[in-house]
Backbone bond lengths (Angstrom), bond angles and torsions (degrees), N, CA, C in turn:
res aa  C-N    CA-C-N  psi(-1)  N-CA   C-N-CA  omega(-1)  CA-C   N-CA-C  phi
1 M - - - 1.458 - - 1.533 110.85 -
2 K 1.329 115.42 -40.42 1.463 120.76 -179.35 1.536 110.79 -62.10
3 K 1.343 116.10 -40.01 1.461 120.58 -179.54 1.526 111.37 -67.03
4 I 1.317 117.25 -34.96 1.467 121.48 178.68 1.528 110.16 -66.59
5 I 1.316 116.78 -43.68 1.470 120.91 179.45 1.522 110.19 -63.97
6 I 1.322 117.30 -42.19 1.469 120.71 178.18 1.527 110.30 -62.95
7 A 1.331 117.77 -42.44 1.466 121.26 179.26 1.524 110.91 -63.43
8 I 1.323 117.38 -41.24 1.468 120.86 179.25 1.532 110.36 -65.33
9 L 1.327 117.03 -43.36 1.471 120.20 178.29 1.526 111.55 -63.83
10 L 1.324 117.06 -43.47 1.466 120.11 178.64 1.526 111.88 -64.25
11 A 1.326 117.46 -39.73 1.469 120.44 178.05 1.525 110.21 -63.17
12 G 1.338 117.60 -39.27 1.467 120.40 176.49 1.514 112.20 -64.75
13 V 1.326 116.60 -42.26 1.467 120.43 178.49 1.521 110.49 -63.59
14 F 1.343 117.24 -45.60 1.461 120.41 179.05 1.522 111.60 -62.07
15 T 1.318 117.00 -37.09 1.464 120.81 178.87 1.520 110.63 -61.83
16 F 1.312 117.60 -48.17 1.459 120.20 -178.91 1.530 112.41 -72.18
17 L 1.330 117.49 -34.42 1.465 119.64 177.50 1.522 111.88 -69.89
18 S 1.336 117.30 -26.65 1.467 119.06 179.26 1.525 110.81 -63.19
19 A 1.320 117.13 -32.21 1.468 120.00 176.70 1.523 110.72 -81.36
20 A 1.319 117.10 -35.18 1.464 120.22 -177.58 1.532 112.02 -66.41
21 F 1.335 116.64 -33.44 1.462 119.72 -178.59 1.522 113.38 -98.60
22 D 1.319 117.10 1.16 1.454 121.49 178.20 1.532 108.46 -86.49
23 G 1.304 117.44 158.84 1.459 121.12 178.68 1.511 110.80 169.22
24 R 1.303 115.08 -164.16 1.464 120.43 -176.97 1.522 109.79 -145.09
25 L 1.329 115.14 137.55 1.457 121.30 176.48 1.523 108.18 -89.98
26 I 1.323 116.09 118.83 1.469 122.05 178.41 1.522 107.01 -101.99
27 E 1.338 115.20 121.65 1.455 119.28 -174.88 1.525 114.03 -104.07
28 T 1.337 117.87 -27.30 1.462 119.93 -177.18 1.524 110.32 -127.86
29 Q 1.311 115.03 162.09 1.464 119.50 177.98 1.523 111.02 -66.25
30 Q 1.325 117.42 -31.44 1.457 121.11 177.50 1.529 110.66 -63.48
31 E 1.328 117.65 -43.54 1.467 121.10 175.52 1.512 110.48 -61.46
32 R 1.308 116.56 -39.40 1.473 121.99 -179.77 1.523 110.57 -61.35
33 I 1.318 117.02 -39.45 1.468 121.64 179.40 1.526 110.49 -69.80
34 E 1.335 116.99 -39.00 1.463 121.45 -176.26 1.522 113.17 -71.83
35 V 1.323 117.83 -25.51 1.467 121.09 -177.76 1.527 108.77 -78.93
36 E 1.328 116.23 117.24 1.473 120.93 179.73 1.515 111.97 -94.60
37 G 1.269 117.08 -6.87 1.455 123.03 -177.17 1.511 108.24 157.08
38 L 1.281 117.12 172.30 1.452 120.68 -177.74 1.519 110.94 -116.47
39 T 1.318 115.59 150.74 1.460 121.00 166.99 1.514 105.49 -112.53
40 L 1.324 115.82 127.26 1.452 121.07 -172.06 1.516 111.33 -121.54
41 G 1.312 115.64 152.37 1.454 123.15 178.82 1.514 109.37 125.75
42 Y 1.338 116.63 147.04 1.451 120.44 -179.36 1.512 108.60 -139.00
43 P 1.285 121.30 136.62 1.457 130.82 3.11 1.529 113.79 -84.29
44 F 1.331 117.41 -13.56 1.465 120.35 178.63 1.521 108.83 -112.64
45 P 1.336 118.75 114.91 1.471 120.19 179.79 1.528 110.96 -61.55
46 Y 1.327 116.48 128.39 1.466 119.45 -177.48 1.522 113.83 -128.05
47 I 1.315 118.82 -6.18 1.464 121.28 177.34 1.519 108.51 -114.28
48 K 1.319 116.12 125.22 1.467 121.44 173.62 1.523 106.70 -103.90
49 Q 1.312 115.06 129.53 1.456 121.14 -173.87 1.521 110.12 -121.23
50 A 1.324 116.60 141.44 1.459 121.70 177.36 1.528 109.07 -70.35
51 E 1.306 115.64 163.92 1.456 121.09 179.54 1.525 110.56 -62.29
52 S 1.310 114.74 138.05 1.461 120.71 179.99 1.525 109.62 -78.45
53 M 1.314 115.62 142.33 1.462 120.66 177.10 1.532 112.08 -92.76
54 R 1.316 115.98 -0.03 1.469 119.54 178.67 1.523 110.03 -65.14
55 E 1.280 116.75 145.56 1.465 122.38 176.47 1.529 109.42 -129.20
56 P 1.327 117.27 65.19 1.460 118.85 179.30 1.525 110.66 -76.64
57 P 1.309 117.46 163.71 1.464 118.76 174.56 1.528 109.93 -64.18
58 L 1.311 116.31 137.44 1.459 121.22 -177.24 1.512 110.36 -88.89
59 P 1.302 121.15 147.50 1.459 128.14 2.11 1.529 110.92 -74.06
60 A 1.317 115.39 148.14 1.461 121.38 -179.80 1.521 109.30 -143.41
61 F 1.327 115.67 150.13 1.453 122.22 178.67 1.519 108.40 -96.38
62 F 1.332 116.21 125.20 1.455 121.68 177.56 1.524 107.60 -108.58
63 G 1.315 116.36 124.88 1.456 121.37 -178.58 1.520 110.38 -132.81
64 L 1.321 115.11 -153.37 1.456 121.94 -176.03 1.525 111.45 -66.85
65 E 1.323 115.22 126.04 1.462 123.19 171.46 1.526 105.92 -124.01
66 L 1.312 116.50 110.89 1.469 120.27 -172.87 1.523 113.41 -58.51
67 R 1.304 117.87 -32.08 1.469 120.36 -179.65 1.521 112.87 -73.11
68 K 1.328 116.80 -15.50 1.465 120.84 -176.72 1.531 113.36 -102.03
69 V 1.328 118.05 2.75 1.468 120.56 -179.06 1.521 109.30 -66.11
70 R 1.327 115.23 122.66 1.466 121.95 179.94 1.517 112.14 -91.67
71 S 1.333 116.08 -46.19 1.464 119.51 -178.19 1.527 109.87 -155.00
72 I 1.336 114.01 157.63 1.453 121.76 176.17 1.523 107.27 -124.61
73 D 1.316 115.87 123.38 1.464 121.74 179.16 1.532 107.82 -85.98
74 E 1.337 116.48 108.30 1.460 121.29 -175.01 1.524 112.23 -66.46
75 V 1.326 117.11 -33.50 1.469 120.06 -179.35 1.528 110.11 -66.56
76 A 1.325 116.93 -47.85 1.466 120.46 179.27 1.529 110.66 -65.56
77 M 1.327 117.52 -36.66 1.456 120.51 177.80 1.527 110.31 -64.95
78 T 1.328 117.50 -40.47 1.459 121.42 177.36 1.525 110.70 -65.80
79 L 1.328 117.17 -39.23 1.466 120.49 176.25 1.523 110.88 -61.96
80 N 1.331 117.13 -41.92 1.465 120.71 176.20 1.520 110.76 -60.23
81 F 1.333 116.11 -46.59 1.461 121.06 -179.67 1.522 110.28 -59.43
82 M 1.329 117.19 -45.80 1.458 121.43 -179.87 1.533 111.35 -65.67
83 F 1.329 116.63 -36.91 1.464 120.97 177.24 1.523 110.13 -60.86
84 Y 1.332 116.96 -50.76 1.463 120.00 -178.80 1.527 111.43 -67.00
85 L 1.318 117.91 -36.86 1.459 120.79 177.32 1.531 110.87 -64.36
86 S 1.321 116.87 -40.86 1.469 119.59 178.57 1.528 111.19 -68.12
87 M 1.341 118.08 -36.76 1.464 120.65 177.19 1.531 110.57 -64.47
88 L 1.330 116.90 -43.40 1.463 120.29 177.94 1.523 111.14 -64.28
89 S 1.317 117.34 -40.67 1.472 121.14 178.76 1.520 110.78 -64.68
90 L 1.314 116.75 -41.85 1.455 121.25 178.86 1.530 110.85 -63.17
91 M 1.328 116.35 -43.31 1.467 119.83 178.05 1.531 110.69 -61.86
92 Y 1.328 116.77 -41.87 1.467 121.04 178.87 1.521 110.92 -62.09
93 L 1.331 116.42 -44.76 1.468 119.82 179.96 1.528 111.68 -65.26
94 L 1.320 117.00 -40.07 1.466 119.83 178.18 1.523 111.34 -63.82
95 L 1.321 116.90 -42.65 1.466 119.76 177.31 1.522 111.66 -62.61
96 K 1.317 116.50 -39.09 1.462 121.29 178.87 1.535 110.56 -64.99
97 I 1.323 116.87 -41.63 1.469 121.01 178.68 1.518 110.43 -66.17
98 I 1.325 117.25 -42.31 1.469 121.07 179.44 1.527 110.49 -63.12
99 R 1.314 117.14 -43.54 1.470 120.30 178.13 1.527 111.27 -62.16
100 R 1.318 117.05 -42.48 1.465 120.80 179.71 1.525 110.09 -65.22
101 Y 1.335 116.94 -41.05 1.449 121.05 179.24 1.532 110.90 -63.90
102 K 1.330 116.53 -42.28 1.472 119.69 178.95 1.521 111.38 -64.73
103 S 1.324 117.15 -40.02 1.464 119.73 -179.93 1.530 110.91 -68.03
104 L 1.329 118.73 -34.15 1.451 121.85 177.51 1.521 111.74 -71.72
105 S 1.332 116.99 -36.61 1.460 120.51 -178.50 1.521 112.02 -74.36
106 Q 1.314 118.63 -22.41 1.463 121.38 178.01 1.522 111.21 -79.04
107 N 1.314 117.40 -22.60 1.481 120.28 -179.46 1.474 111.95 -82.49
């Protein structure tokens, strides 16, 4: 039970961090004009963000700005959560199989 709770918590953290570390590198003023906002999240974008009013010197990295979040797609966010949960479960099962194989080969 403890391992399941840890996996669920880690999948939630990975889901939210996927949007926090996602973004786009804008290199020219023309790109800056063309970008109307960002969609963030990996592997399924789930946060739609309004255009940033920042005007940093280019090239600049534009990422998550909490004040600019327009909408959150719950379906895509759930898909992200399930993706990370399945990856963690797969890693756990592989480690368990490897440990069992090593214990059998030592006997």
